[in-house]
Structures are given as structure tokens and as C-alpha cells.
N, C-alpha and C positions, 0 to 999 in steps of 0.2 A: 756612370757606369754601372750601375744596375740596368735597366734597361738594355745596355749593349749585353749584358750577360744574360738575360732571360732571352733574348732574341737571337742565341748564340743558342741557348738548350732546345731551344722551340723549335730552330731549321737542324740540330740534329736530329731531335724527334722526328719531323716530318721524314728525312732522309731516311730513316732506321725503317718507319714504315714505309716509305717506296720500297725499300731493297726486303721487306719484308712480306710486302704485297707481290713486288717479281720475284720473289722464292716459290710461293705460295701458287702464281700464277705457271713455273715452270713446271714446276713438282707433278699439278695439273694434267700439263699438256705432255713432261717424260709417261703419267702412268696410260695416260690413252693413246700417247702412241702405243709403247708396253704392250696393253690391251688389244691392239689391233695387231698388230706386229706378230701377241700370239694367236689371237681369231686366224691370223691371213697362216700362219705355219699348220694350226691346228687344220684347216683347211684341204690345205693342199696335202698335209698326211693323208687324209681320209682318203683323199682324191688316189693318190696313188696306189694305197691301199686299195681301194676296192678295185682300181685297175687292175692291182698284180691277183687280187685272189678271185675275178673274172678271166683271165686269162689263166692264170690256175686250175681254176674251175674247166675252163673249155680245153685243159691237156689231160684234167683227168677223165680215167674209163673205169670207172667203177664209181656206186653212190659210195662206198665206204672211203674211196681216196680223195671224193668231194667232199664228206663231212671233214676228214682230218684237214685238210687245205683250210678251209671259208676259214673253224679253228685256231689255224697257225696264223689267218689274215687280219682273224677280231683280234688275234692275241698281237697281232703287229700292231692294230690300229691302236688297243687299251695300252699299249706302251709307248706307243708317241704322243697319245694323251697324258699319261702319265707324266714324260718329259717333257712335253709343253705347259704345262701346269707348274712343275716345276721352276722352268724357264721364268714364267711369268709371276712366283713365289719374286722369284731372286730381281728381279726385274723392278719390283712394288717395294723389297726391304730396300734395293739401292739407290729408290727416289725417295724413299722416307729417308735414308741415313742424310743421302745427301740434302736432301729439303733442314735437316731439322739440326746439318750441318755435323755429322761425324764423321764423314767424308770427307 
């Protein structure tokens, strides 16, 4: 009877270790995916902001207007980076909460 109980405990520990290992692997994969997605969002946003800035500069008629347009475009890029960074932080928190069982 004791041997059977020990075997049950060892089986439960093995299953718990497998579940933990799977959760750790899944959380790592979610972090990688979130990081890649954020990188893609930032790259796309920068590209679009640069295209918009070029278009606006091409339409500008004076140096003062060009400087103002470029500053606005840079501000848009910075805002997009900030938003993307916040989204990444939310994704990381979500993955960590999920992997620790808080969600």
C-alpha cells in the first residue's frame, strides 16, 4: 500500500512538473510573439510616419512650414512608439499574470 501511495505522489509530481514546464514554455512563446508583434507595429508606424512626413514636406512651400511639418511627423512617430511600448508592457504583464496563474 505504501509503495502504491509513493508511486501516486511521484506521478502527481511528474504531472505538475510537466504542467509547469509547459506553462513556462507557453509564456516564453507569448513573450516572443508579443515582442515580434510590437516590433512589427513600431516598424510599420515609423514607415507610415516617414511616408507622411515626406509627403507633407513635398507639399510644403517654405522652410518654416517644412520644419513645422517635420516636427509634427516626429511627434507622431514618438507617440506611436510610446503607445507601442505601452502595448508591449500590457502584453508582458498579461503573459506574466497568465503564467503565474493570476488570470
